[in-house]
N, C-alpha and C positions, 0 to 999 in steps of 0.2 A: 594683646590677643587673648587674654584670659577670659574675656566675655564671650568668645565665639561659641555658639551652640548649634549653628546650622552650617554645614559645608555642602556647597553645591558644585557639581562637577559637569563640565562640558563633556560631550560624548565623543564626537568625531575628532580624531587626532589628539585626543587627550586620554581617553580610556582605551581606544582601539584605533588602528590606522584607517585612514579614509582617503585623504587627498591624493595620495600616490595612485590609488585605483582610478580616480577621476582623470588624472593626468595620463595614465596608461590608455584609458578608453579614448581620450581626446586624440592621442597619437594615432590610434587605429582609425579613428574617424577622419583625421586629416589625410591619411593614406587613401582611404576610400574615396575622398573627394578630390584627390590630387589631379584627376582628369579635368576638373573644373577650375581649380585655383591652387596656388602654392600654400603650404601649411601655415606660414606666417599670416597670410590673409584670412584663411579659414578660422584660425584661432582668434584673430582680432575681431572679426565680425561676430563670432560666436559669443565672445564676452559682451559685446554690445547688445546682442539679442537677449542674453541672460539678464543683463542689467535692466533692459527695458521691460522684461517680463516679471521682474521681482515684485512689483506692487500687486500684480494679479495672481501670480503663481507661487510666490514665496521661494523657499529654499528646498533643496533636497534632490534625490535621484529622479523623481518623476518630473519635477520642473525642469531639470537638466535635460531629460529625454525629449520633452516637448521643444525645448530650445534647439536641440540637435537637429530635429526634423525641420523646424522652421528655418533655421540658418542654412541647412543644406538646400532647401528649395530656393532661397535667395541667392546663395553662392552659385548654384547651377542655372540661375535665371529661368527656373521653372522646368528645366530639362531632366530633373531627377527621375530615375527609373524606379518602377515598383520594387524590383529586387534590391535596389540600393536602399530604399526606405525600409525594407524588411531587415536588411543587415544593420542599419542604424538602430532600429528598435531592439534587435538582439543585443547590440552593444550596450544600450541603455539598461536593458533588463539584467545584465551582468551585475550592475551596481546594486540591484535589489537583493542580491544574494551574497553580499560581502561576508566573509567569515566572522568579522567582528571579534577576532582573537585579541584578548587583553594584551597590551604592550608590557614590556619588561617593568617589573616592580609594582604594577597596578594592583593585582589581586593581593599580594603580600601587604601592601600599604593599607588597602581598604579593610582587610581583616584586622589589622592592628587598631585602626580607627573605630571599627564597629565594636570590637571587644573592649575598648576603653570605656564604653558606655557614656561618653561625654557629649557625643554629637548626634544630631539627626543628619543622615546622609541622603542626598537626593541628586539624581541626574537631572540637570536643567539644560535642555538643548533646543535648538531650533531646527526646523525641517518639516517633513511630512510625517504625520502621526504614526501610521501603520509601519512605514519604513523604519523609523527610529525605534519603535517598540519591538519590531522583529529583530533588529540588530542587538538591542538590549537583552533579549531573551537568548539569542544565539551566543552571546558573550559569556553566559554562565555567571554573570556578576550580580544578578537580581537579589540574591540572598543578603547582600551587604547593604542594600538601600531601602529606605523607607518608601520611596516613590520615584517615578520618572515623570517629569513634566516636559511636554513638548510645546513650544510656542512658535508663532509665525516669525517672530524676530525678537532679539534680546534688546529691550529698551529699558530706560530707567523705570518706566511704568511697570513693565513685566517683572523687574526685580523687586519693586515695592509689593506687587501682588504675591510674589513668592514668599517674602517675609511675612506678609499678613496671613498667608495660608498656614505657616508654621508658628504664628504668634510670637515672632521675634522682631527686635529692632534691626535696622540695617547695619548698625554697628556690631551686631552679633553674627553677621553673615560673612563667610569666607567663600569666595568664588574661585574655582580652580579651572584653568583652561589655557589653550594655546593661542587664542586670538586676542590680541590687545584691544582691537576694535569692539568685539562683541562680549568678551568675557571679563575684561579688566577695566577698561575706561569707564563704562557706565556705573560700575559698582564703586569705584574710587570717587566718582563725582557725587555719589549719594552718601559718602562717608563710611562705606563698608570696607572690607578687606579683600585682597585678591592675590592669588598665587599664579604667576605666569610661568608656564612650562612650554617654551617654544618647540614646535615641531620642525623638522628639517626642511619642510616645504609648506607654503601657505597659499591659499586661493587669493588671486589678485584683488578681489573685492574686499578682503579682510585686511589689506595692508594699510596701516596708518603710522604716523610718527609716534614713537614710544618715548616715555619719559620716566624719571624717577618719582617716587611718592612714598611718604612715610608709612602708608598702609599697604605697600606693595612688596610681596616676596618674589624674588627672581630665582627660579630653580632651574637646574640643568636636567634633572632626572625626577621622575614621579616619586621614586622612593625617598627622596629628600624631604617630602612633605611631612612624613611622620616625625622626622627629627626636628623640623621647624616648629611643629606643634608641641 
């Protein structure tokens, strides 16, 4: 790991909490639609709608909001009332105002890494550009980073482009994140390094089988990163 010069950080559920807010909104959404279908059915069909919409809408709060409305129309068999649509939109908008408060150990660790002068630090996240940049600035963490890069999806190609942007080889990249599917596996396949810091809950779409790897750091807490480096 002595060659690492670029450290990329996932944003949601790595730097600040996110998925728990989505789950809270989904519970309220299921309550709202309980007159049309049980919660289990509403959640199941919502995930199917989200998955179908990903190629066109991508990830993030705005894509989620569109899926909420579309699914509600389907679940209600077209009987959804205007006031119910308004309530669903209000629920979705709550996600656009998340506090983005840094989780325990995040700011302390970033400060140490920034002051070391050894690394370029970048937020590398997927989702909707304005939403993610707004959370980034609300977090108060921008002073520690060289840049924030928002992509439609985290693919091997997007990681290659990240390395090209900072003029480093993939073997000089360390990716830090909570999602094995998006943050860890693509980087390991390319020969880079990855630090996996699981969050206590994860979106079903991000669930994959995990495995050991010589370039993989498995951490329990964000603050362990500075010690590992």
